[in-house]
Steps between C-alpha positions, in 0.01 A plus 500: 500500500690797639754681287842610618523873558755668274545873563485724195797721416289807583439364853871455576677794660868515579552492878840574654604376842798611709658247736769588754727196551677648806530226769256270316538123478604407144261208449193670641577814303546307175177305539296816556669679209428209267138496616471874422661458159258222408210722612366266767417797724274656235130420451541437126763227549501239226766227490743544213375849416697820564305735729742794460680498836850649532711467815785734601728366774733737688774435759563150366852486647347501852300179457535242781526120502484252785755245612835462326368579152732800456798266473340168402264609220667519161396631160642301208547586136671309222676630191413182303871422467671212683585605855302821458295481822517817707346521848446804720367507856198702608721737702718574195196536273340751739826694502547516124152462340223512766225532238579152363423341838137616501456448125620140533271429796195651326577322171500168685140568609367601157397266219798415278307568179452783254254652748756488782765667283248774416413554868860510635570800275256701712719460809729799564764457772726770646774468762442836668193693615473700174317388186412673170131401500354795694283600203304172520403577864556148637291391800704401804433133579573365846657154506322266740729352764 
């Protein structure tokens, strides 16, 4: 009977990745970011176990979508009061809070458990080309088309 491999805490090293979202498709970008956050690109990947990956996304306001999604895709939130539903289109969301667009897309691809909430905290998203994580020396990751 084979045992499941669980990496020891001493074997886990924090790895930082830098992703440029300029002219990238939102769905493809989000799926690859979620895969990196879960550690599926690392040799010590174990389901449900944090492998220490952090992802920094820059230029998130320049993300692309196909079709009519800019005007037909809506983000909804509710205040829990009667008639408290607020909707905002993708175009408006990119104009006011572009980081929420990528965070929402990535969160939809992560497990909605305690593990998923722990992993989403390791996603850092910035609207412009500058980020404050130079000291961690993030590796530039190319997004596959």
